[in-house]
C-alpha positions as CSV (number, residue, x, y, z in Angstrom):
1,M,-16.2,-61.8,2.7
2,A,-15.0,-61.8,6.3
3,P,-17.3,-63.5,9.0
4,L,-18.8,-61.1,11.5
5,W,-16.9,-62.6,14.5
6,A,-13.6,-61.8,12.8
7,L,-14.5,-58.1,12.4
8,A,-14.9,-57.1,16.1
9,Q,-11.4,-55.6,16.4
10,H,-11.1,-54.2,12.9
11,P,-12.1,-50.8,11.6
12,I,-15.1,-50.9,9.2
13,V,-15.8,-48.3,6.6
14,K,-18.5,-47.9,4.0
15,T,-17.5,-47.1,0.4
16,N,-19.8,-46.4,-2.5
17,A,-19.4,-50.0,-3.7
18,G,-19.7,-51.7,-0.3
19,T,-18.4,-52.1,3.2
20,I,-14.8,-52.9,3.9
21,C,-12.8,-53.8,7.0
22,G,-9.1,-53.2,7.6
23,V,-6.7,-53.5,10.5
24,E,-5.6,-51.0,13.2
25,K,-2.0,-50.7,14.3
26,N,-0.7,-48.1,16.8
27,G,-3.6,-45.8,16.2
28,I,-3.4,-46.0,12.4
29,Q,-6.2,-47.6,10.5
30,I,-4.9,-49.5,7.5
31,F,-6.9,-50.7,4.5
32,K,-5.2,-52.5,1.6
33,G,-6.5,-53.8,-1.7
34,I,-9.6,-51.7,-2.0
35,P,-11.0,-52.0,-5.6
36,F,-11.5,-48.6,-7.2
37,A,-12.4,-49.9,-10.7
38,A,-13.6,-53.1,-12.3
39,P,-10.8,-55.5,-13.3
40,P,-9.5,-54.4,-16.7
41,V,-9.6,-57.9,-18.2
42,G,-11.3,-59.5,-21.2
43,D,-13.3,-56.9,-23.1
44,L,-12.2,-54.3,-20.6
45,R,-8.6,-54.6,-21.5
46,W,-7.6,-51.3,-23.1
47,K,-10.7,-49.5,-22.0
48,A,-11.1,-46.6,-19.6
49,P,-11.6,-47.9,-16.1
50,Q,-15.2,-48.9,-15.4
51,P,-17.1,-48.8,-12.1
52,V,-16.6,-51.5,-9.5
53,K,-19.4,-54.1,-9.2
54,P,-21.0,-53.5,-5.7
55,W,-20.7,-56.3,-3.2
56,K,-22.8,-57.4,-0.2
57,G,-21.4,-58.1,3.2
58,V,-18.0,-56.9,4.4
59,K,-14.9,-57.2,2.2
60,A,-11.7,-57.8,4.1
61,C,-9.1,-55.3,2.8
62,N,-6.0,-56.3,4.7
63,A,-3.5,-57.3,1.9
64,F,-2.3,-55.4,-1.2
65,G,-4.1,-56.1,-4.4
66,A,-2.1,-57.6,-7.3
67,S,0.6,-55.4,-8.9
68,P,0.0,-54.5,-12.5
69,M,1.1,-56.9,-15.3
70,Q,4.9,-56.6,-15.8
71,G,8.1,-58.7,-15.8
72,E,9.3,-60.4,-12.6
73,P,10.9,-57.7,-10.3
74,I,14.6,-58.5,-9.8
75,P,16.8,-56.2,-7.7
76,F,19.5,-54.4,-9.7
77,M,22.1,-51.6,-9.2
78,C,20.9,-49.4,-6.3
79,W,17.3,-50.8,-6.3
80,S,17.3,-53.5,-3.7
81,E,14.3,-55.6,-2.8
82,E,12.5,-53.0,-0.7
83,Y,12.3,-50.6,-3.7
84,L,10.5,-53.2,-5.8
85,I,7.1,-54.8,-5.7
86,P,6.6,-58.3,-4.3
87,K,7.1,-61.1,-6.8
88,A,3.5,-62.1,-6.5
89,P,0.7,-61.5,-7.2
90,I,1.1,-59.8,-10.5
91,S,-2.0,-59.6,-12.7
92,E,-4.1,-57.6,-15.1
93,D,-6.6,-57.4,-12.3
94,C,-4.7,-54.7,-10.6
95,L,-6.9,-51.6,-10.0
96,Y,-6.7,-51.4,-6.2
97,L,-5.7,-48.7,-3.8
98,N,-4.6,-48.6,-0.1
99,V,-5.4,-46.2,2.7
100,W,-3.6,-45.3,6.0
101,A,-5.6,-43.0,8.2
102,P,-5.4,-41.7,11.7
103,K,-8.3,-42.7,14.0
104,K,-11.2,-40.6,13.0
105,T,-11.8,-37.3,14.7
106,T,-14.3,-34.5,14.0
107,T,-11.7,-32.7,12.0
108,K,-11.2,-33.9,8.4
109,K,-7.5,-34.6,7.5
110,A,-5.6,-33.6,4.4
111,V,-5.1,-36.4,1.9
112,L,-1.8,-37.3,0.2
113,V,-2.2,-39.7,-2.8
114,Y,1.0,-41.4,-4.0
115,I,1.8,-42.5,-7.6
116,Y,4.7,-44.9,-8.0
117,G,7.5,-44.7,-10.6
118,G,8.9,-47.4,-12.9
119,G,9.3,-45.8,-16.3
120,F,5.6,-46.5,-17.0
121,R,6.7,-50.1,-17.6
122,S,6.8,-51.5,-14.0
123,G,6.0,-50.7,-10.4
124,G,3.2,-51.0,-7.9
125,A,1.9,-49.7,-4.6
126,G,3.2,-52.7,-2.6
127,C,6.8,-51.6,-2.2
128,A,8.1,-51.6,1.3
129,I,9.3,-48.0,1.1
130,Y,5.8,-46.8,0.1
131,D,4.3,-47.8,3.5
132,G,2.0,-44.9,4.7
133,T,2.1,-45.5,8.4
134,E,4.6,-42.8,9.3
135,L,3.0,-40.1,7.2
136,A,-0.4,-41.0,8.7
137,K,1.2,-40.5,12.2
138,K,1.8,-36.9,11.0
139,D,-1.9,-36.4,10.7
140,V,-2.7,-36.9,7.1
141,V,-4.6,-39.6,5.3
142,F,-2.2,-41.4,2.9
143,V,-3.4,-43.2,-0.2
144,S,-1.3,-45.3,-2.6
145,I,-2.8,-46.4,-5.9
146,N,-2.1,-48.9,-8.7
147,Y,-2.3,-48.2,-12.4
148,R,-1.8,-50.2,-15.5
149,V,1.8,-50.1,-16.9
150,G,3.5,-50.9,-20.2
151,V,1.4,-51.9,-23.2
152,F,-1.6,-52.6,-20.9
153,G,-1.6,-49.0,-19.8
154,F,-0.8,-47.2,-23.1
155,L,-1.8,-49.2,-26.2
156,A,-3.4,-47.0,-28.8
157,H,-5.0,-48.4,-31.9
158,P,-7.5,-47.1,-34.5
159,E,-10.1,-49.7,-33.4
160,L,-9.7,-48.7,-29.8
161,T,-10.1,-45.1,-30.8
162,K,-13.3,-45.9,-32.7
163,E,-14.9,-47.7,-29.8
164,S,-14.1,-45.0,-27.3
165,D,-16.8,-42.5,-26.3
166,H,-14.2,-39.7,-26.6
167,K,-12.6,-41.1,-29.8
168,V,-9.2,-41.5,-28.2
169,S,-7.1,-44.5,-27.1
170,G,-4.1,-45.1,-25.0
171,N,-3.4,-43.2,-21.8
172,Y,-5.4,-45.8,-19.8
173,A,-2.8,-45.5,-17.0
174,I,-3.6,-41.8,-16.6
175,L,-7.3,-42.6,-16.7
176,D,-6.7,-45.2,-13.9
177,M,-5.2,-42.4,-11.8
178,V,-8.1,-40.1,-12.5
179,A,-10.5,-42.9,-11.5
180,A,-8.6,-43.4,-8.3
181,L,-8.8,-39.7,-7.6
182,Q,-12.5,-39.7,-8.2
183,W,-12.8,-42.6,-5.7
184,V,-10.9,-40.5,-3.2
185,K,-13.3,-37.6,-3.9
186,D,-16.3,-39.8,-3.3
187,N,-15.1,-41.9,-0.4
188,I,-12.2,-40.5,1.6
189,A,-14.4,-38.5,4.0
190,N,-15.5,-41.9,5.4
191,F,-11.9,-42.6,6.3
192,G,-11.6,-39.2,8.0
193,G,-10.1,-37.4,5.0
194,D,-11.0,-34.1,3.4
195,P,-12.0,-34.5,-0.2
196,N,-11.3,-30.8,-0.8
197,K,-7.7,-31.0,0.3
198,V,-6.1,-33.7,-1.8
199,T,-2.4,-33.5,-2.8
200,I,-1.0,-35.9,-5.4
201,A,2.6,-37.0,-5.1
202,G,4.8,-39.1,-7.4
203,Q,8.4,-40.1,-8.1
204,S,10.1,-40.7,-11.4
205,A,7.4,-41.8,-13.9
206,G,5.0,-41.0,-11.0
207,A,6.2,-37.4,-11.1
208,F,5.8,-37.3,-14.9
209,A,2.2,-38.5,-14.3
210,V,1.6,-35.9,-11.6
211,N,2.6,-33.2,-14.1
212,F,0.1,-34.6,-16.7
213,L,-2.6,-34.8,-14.0
214,A,-1.9,-31.2,-13.0
215,A,-2.4,-30.1,-16.6
216,S,-5.4,-32.2,-17.4
217,P,-8.9,-30.8,-17.3
218,L,-10.1,-34.2,-16.1
219,T,-8.7,-33.6,-12.6
220,K,-10.3,-30.2,-12.1
221,G,-11.7,-30.2,-8.5
222,L,-10.0,-33.5,-7.7
223,I,-6.5,-32.2,-6.8
224,H,-5.4,-29.2,-4.8
225,G,-1.6,-29.6,-4.7
226,T,1.2,-31.5,-6.4
227,I,4.5,-33.0,-5.3
228,A,6.9,-34.2,-8.0
229,E,10.1,-36.1,-7.1
230,S,12.5,-36.5,-9.9
231,G,10.3,-36.0,-12.9
232,G,8.1,-33.8,-15.0
233,S,6.5,-33.7,-18.4
234,I,7.1,-30.2,-19.7
235,L,9.8,-31.3,-22.2
236,P,10.2,-34.4,-24.3
237,S,12.4,-37.0,-22.7
238,S,13.5,-40.6,-22.8
239,I,10.5,-41.4,-20.5
240,R,8.1,-39.3,-22.4
241,P,9.0,-38.7,-26.0
242,A,6.9,-36.3,-28.1
243,M,4.0,-38.3,-29.5
244,H,0.5,-37.6,-30.7
245,L,-2.5,-40.0,-31.0
246,Q,-2.0,-40.8,-34.6
247,Q,1.7,-41.8,-34.0
248,A,0.7,-43.9,-31.0
249,E,-2.0,-45.6,-33.1
250,A,0.6,-46.5,-35.7
251,V,2.8,-48.1,-33.0
252,G,-0.3,-50.0,-31.9
253,V,-1.0,-51.3,-35.4
254,D,2.6,-52.5,-35.8
255,F,2.3,-54.2,-32.4
256,A,-0.9,-56.0,-33.4
257,K,0.8,-57.2,-36.6
258,S,3.8,-58.5,-34.7
259,L,1.4,-60.7,-32.7
260,G,-0.4,-61.9,-35.9
261,C,-3.6,-60.1,-34.9
262,N,-5.9,-58.7,-37.5
263,S,-8.5,-57.2,-35.2
264,L,-8.9,-55.8,-31.7
265,Q,-10.7,-58.9,-30.6
266,D,-7.7,-61.0,-31.7
267,L,-5.6,-58.8,-29.4
268,R,-8.0,-59.2,-26.5
269,N,-8.0,-62.9,-27.0
270,K,-4.3,-63.1,-26.4
271,S,-3.2,-64.1,-23.0
272,A,-1.7,-61.5,-20.7
273,N,1.7,-63.2,-20.9
274,E,1.6,-63.2,-24.7
275,I,1.0,-59.4,-24.6
276,L,3.6,-58.9,-22.0
277,N,6.3,-60.8,-23.8
278,A,5.8,-59.0,-27.1
279,N,7.7,-55.8,-27.8
280,P,5.2,-52.9,-28.0
281,G,7.8,-50.2,-28.7
282,M,7.8,-47.0,-26.7
283,V,5.0,-46.7,-24.2
284,G,4.0,-43.7,-22.0
285,P,1.6,-40.8,-21.9
286,F,1.1,-38.8,-25.1
287,E,-1.0,-35.9,-26.4
288,D,-4.4,-37.2,-27.3
289,G,-6.7,-34.2,-27.3
290,Y,-8.7,-35.5,-24.3
291,V,-6.6,-36.7,-21.3
292,V,-3.7,-34.5,-22.6
293,P,-5.4,-31.9,-24.7
294,S,-2.2,-30.1,-25.9
295,S,1.5,-30.1,-25.4
296,M,2.5,-29.8,-21.8
297,Y,4.9,-26.9,-22.6
298,Q,2.1,-24.9,-24.3
299,T,-0.3,-25.7,-21.5
300,Y,2.0,-24.1,-18.9
301,V,3.1,-21.3,-21.2
302,K,-0.6,-20.3,-21.6
303,G,-1.3,-20.8,-17.9
304,Q,-4.0,-23.4,-18.7
305,Q,-2.9,-25.9,-16.0
306,N,-4.7,-26.5,-12.7
307,D,-3.0,-23.6,-11.0
308,I,-2.3,-25.2,-7.6
309,P,0.7,-25.2,-5.2
310,T,3.6,-27.4,-6.3
311,L,6.6,-28.9,-4.6
312,L,9.2,-30.5,-6.8
313,G,12.9,-31.4,-7.0
314,W,15.5,-34.0,-8.1
315,N,18.5,-35.8,-6.7
316,L,22.2,-35.2,-7.0
317,D,22.8,-38.6,-8.5
318,D,19.5,-39.0,-10.5
319,K,21.3,-40.9,-13.2
320,I,19.7,-43.4,-15.6
321,M,22.7,-44.6,-17.6
322,G,25.1,-47.4,-18.2
323,P,28.9,-47.3,-17.7
324,P,30.4,-44.0,-19.0
325,V,32.2,-44.0,-22.4
326,S,35.5,-42.4,-23.2
327,A,35.8,-38.6,-23.7
328,A,36.1,-39.0,-27.5
329,K,33.1,-41.3,-27.7
330,Y,31.1,-38.9,-25.5
331,V,31.9,-35.9,-27.7
332,E,30.9,-37.9,-30.8
333,N,27.6,-38.9,-29.2
334,I,26.9,-35.3,-28.2
335,K,27.5,-34.1,-31.7
336,K,25.2,-36.7,-33.2
337,Q,22.4,-35.9,-30.7
338,F,22.6,-32.1,-30.5
339,G,24.0,-31.1,-33.8
340,A,24.6,-27.4,-34.1
341,N,24.0,-27.1,-30.3
342,A,26.8,-29.6,-29.4
343,D,29.5,-27.0,-28.7
344,K,27.2,-25.0,-26.5
345,L,26.3,-28.1,-24.5
346,L,29.9,-29.3,-24.2
347,A,30.9,-25.9,-22.8
348,H,28.8,-26.8,-19.8
349,Y,29.2,-30.6,-19.8
350,P,32.9,-30.8,-20.8
351,A,35.1,-33.7,-21.8
352,T,38.7,-32.7,-21.8
353,N,39.6,-36.1,-20.5
354,D,37.9,-39.4,-19.6
355,M,37.4,-38.6,-16.0
356,E,35.8,-35.3,-16.7
357,A,33.7,-36.9,-19.4
358,A,32.4,-39.5,-17.0
359,V,31.3,-36.7,-14.6
360,S,29.6,-34.8,-17.4
361,Q,27.8,-37.9,-18.6
362,G,26.3,-38.4,-15.1
363,D,25.4,-34.8,-14.8
364,L,23.8,-34.7,-18.3
365,S,21.9,-37.9,-17.6
366,R,20.5,-36.4,-14.5
367,D,19.7,-33.0,-16.0
368,Q,18.4,-34.1,-19.3
369,T,15.9,-36.6,-17.8
370,F,15.0,-35.0,-14.5
371,G,16.6,-31.7,-13.7
372,A,15.6,-29.9,-16.9
373,Q,12.0,-31.1,-16.4
374,G,11.8,-29.7,-12.9
375,Y,13.6,-26.5,-13.9
376,A,11.2,-25.9,-16.8
377,W,8.2,-26.7,-14.7
378,A,9.3,-24.4,-11.9
379,T,10.2,-21.6,-14.3
380,L,6.9,-21.7,-16.2
381,Q,4.8,-22.0,-13.0
382,S,6.6,-19.0,-11.5
383,E,6.1,-17.0,-14.7
384,N,2.6,-17.9,-15.7
385,G,0.9,-19.3,-12.5
386,K,-0.4,-17.7,-9.4
387,A,0.1,-20.6,-7.0
388,P,3.4,-21.0,-5.2
389,I,6.1,-23.5,-6.2
390,Y,8.8,-24.9,-3.9
391,V,12.0,-26.5,-5.3
392,Y,14.5,-28.9,-3.6
393,N,17.7,-30.7,-4.4
394,F,18.2,-34.0,-2.6
395,N,22.0,-34.3,-2.1
396,R,22.2,-36.7,0.8
397,K,24.4,-39.6,-0.3
398,L,22.7,-42.6,1.2
399,P,25.1,-44.4,3.6
400,A,26.6,-47.5,2.0
401,S,27.6,-50.7,3.8
402,S,30.0,-51.6,1.0
403,P,31.3,-50.1,-2.2
404,A,28.8,-52.3,-4.1
405,N,25.8,-50.4,-2.8
406,D,27.4,-46.9,-2.8
407,F,25.3,-45.1,-5.4
408,G,25.2,-41.7,-3.7
409,A,22.0,-39.7,-3.7
410,F,20.5,-42.1,-6.2
411,H,17.3,-42.1,-8.1
412,T,14.5,-43.0,-5.7
413,G,16.8,-42.6,-2.7
414,E,14.8,-39.7,-1.3
415,V,11.5,-41.6,-1.0
416,P,12.2,-43.4,2.3
417,Y,13.3,-40.0,3.7
418,A,10.2,-38.2,2.4
419,F,8.0,-41.0,3.9
420,N,10.1,-41.3,7.1
421,N,10.5,-44.9,6.2
422,L,14.3,-45.5,6.7
423,H,13.4,-48.5,8.9
424,T,12.1,-50.3,5.7
425,V,15.5,-50.0,4.0
426,N,18.0,-52.8,4.6
427,N,21.8,-52.9,4.7
428,R,22.4,-49.2,5.0
429,P,24.1,-47.8,8.2
430,F,21.9,-44.8,8.7
431,T,23.0,-42.2,11.2
432,K,21.2,-39.7,13.5
433,A,21.6,-37.2,10.7
434,D,19.6,-39.5,8.3
435,Y,16.8,-40.0,10.8
436,A,16.7,-36.2,11.5
437,L,16.5,-35.5,7.7
438,A,13.7,-38.1,7.3
439,D,11.8,-36.5,10.1
440,H,12.2,-33.0,8.6
441,M,11.4,-34.0,5.0
442,S,8.3,-36.0,6.0
443,S,7.2,-32.9,7.9
444,Y,7.7,-30.7,4.9
445,W,5.7,-33.1,2.8
446,T,2.8,-33.4,5.2
447,N,2.8,-29.7,6.0
448,F,2.5,-29.1,2.2
449,A,-0.4,-31.5,2.0
450,K,-2.2,-29.7,4.8
451,T,-1.7,-26.1,3.7
452,G,0.0,-25.9,0.3
453,D,3.1,-24.6,2.1
454,P,5.9,-27.0,3.4
455,N,6.7,-24.6,6.3
456,G,5.6,-25.2,9.9
457,T,6.8,-25.8,13.4
458,G,10.1,-27.5,13.9
459,V,11.5,-27.1,10.3
460,A,13.7,-24.4,8.7
461,N,12.0,-21.9,6.5
462,W,11.7,-22.9,2.8
463,P,11.1,-19.9,0.5
464,V,8.9,-19.9,-2.5
465,Y,10.9,-20.4,-5.8
466,S,10.8,-17.6,-8.2
467,K,12.6,-16.8,-11.5
468,Q,14.3,-13.9,-9.8
469,T,15.7,-15.6,-6.7
470,K,15.8,-19.3,-7.8
471,L,16.2,-20.4,-4.2
472,V,15.9,-24.1,-3.4
473,M,16.1,-26.3,-0.3
474,K,19.2,-28.5,-0.4
475,F,18.5,-31.6,1.6
476,D,21.6,-33.2,3.0
477,A,23.1,-34.2,6.4
478,S,22.8,-30.5,7.1
479,S,20.1,-28.9,5.0
480,Q,20.0,-25.3,3.9
481,V,18.4,-22.9,1.4
482,V,20.8,-22.0,-1.5
483,P,20.5,-20.6,-5.0
484,L,19.9,-23.4,-7.5
485,P,23.4,-24.8,-7.9
486,T,23.0,-26.0,-11.5
487,E,21.0,-23.1,-12.8
488,T,23.4,-22.1,-15.6
489,K,23.6,-25.6,-16.9
490,L,19.9,-26.1,-16.8
491,K,19.1,-22.8,-18.5
492,V,21.3,-23.8,-21.4
493,L,20.0,-27.4,-21.6
494,T,16.3,-26.3,-21.5
495,S,16.9,-23.7,-24.1
496,I,18.2,-26.5,-26.4
497,L,15.5,-29.1,-25.5
């Protein structure tokens, strides 16, 4: 706990577990490493998040809490150091969140809660590009949260199901997010935020999670808007395969056997590193009848989701793939994967030569993992929901200082623009057009958090997406509203998926 003499120049806020102090920089109050749940260690490993143990005195919250248990973050491809968590600390004791808030006024501010990506296997709130200062300067309270990843966040097992109050297991990562949102509901007013105006935003796996949260009955009254960047959970995908509780439990049983564990207690007695270094198989959210009551597709077809305003989109070069294969190999792979639908798919993702096949592989990787999810989500919301939905395509190819870091409008590339955080990104020769785009995108994001509508003073009009018009905002050096460019491809692909 911080001594009283050290708190004189620091903002102090009461939470429901105790009093905390942060720091103030340029009119923004910053609190890092606020515990929102008890450490999920020991007998709390693979349990729903439990309440924080209250503390006495004043807890200094001026540094990020540990990132969730995962492998060492190492830069690769387009993801340089600022896109990754710090190398330390990394720990099971990871359930912390962070708040950036304008100095308090009599008016409560809208709240934007950010959920990181990482394929549900990695990530954390401590990445440089996730800094909330610039969004807080646009008069919202910004919150970033941690959640358990990998096997720590998703292990299902019959014994875990049996000990659960709701007779389910797995999906602990989603429950962590729900617990963080409950913390926001209970505490954010003390930071100047409006608990009745909370928008959740996420990128990649974070966007998949946003979709689950938007559909879950557990978040009713906790969220009032959603932003999904490059991700959604309407259709099965490489990030979220179709799986039910019983299938997930079977994966968990095999995982326990691979570690020589005959009981749940044996598993909990294993060290975090032993668990991390074992291969758990596929991990990620799944249908469990509680957190995720039914398939996401059916939830939206029946209009059973939280019907709230949504803003979503994906990037021109949202590709998760290795080097392209030859045209002949690509066609062979498509026939194996899509069977009777292969010819229909190849008509829109053709391969008459190796160069064309390489382009088609990139487009299909983008569309199959991200574009089709966003398209299906937007279509179902516009058909079966009442709340508006806004769709974007991020096409700005990030300036490259060398051919080695020229990845175009790559996956995650839009985040520093949406957060007005280009200053956190190294070795890229950004231009005036980039800074203008970042200013506009961050205004759209904060406007949406405030009103459920991205439009406002100083930005071009962004129309609501509908199945009739299919108009999207194309973000680039010069942004404009256009009909969804890949609509024909996406319509065919989603019909197959």
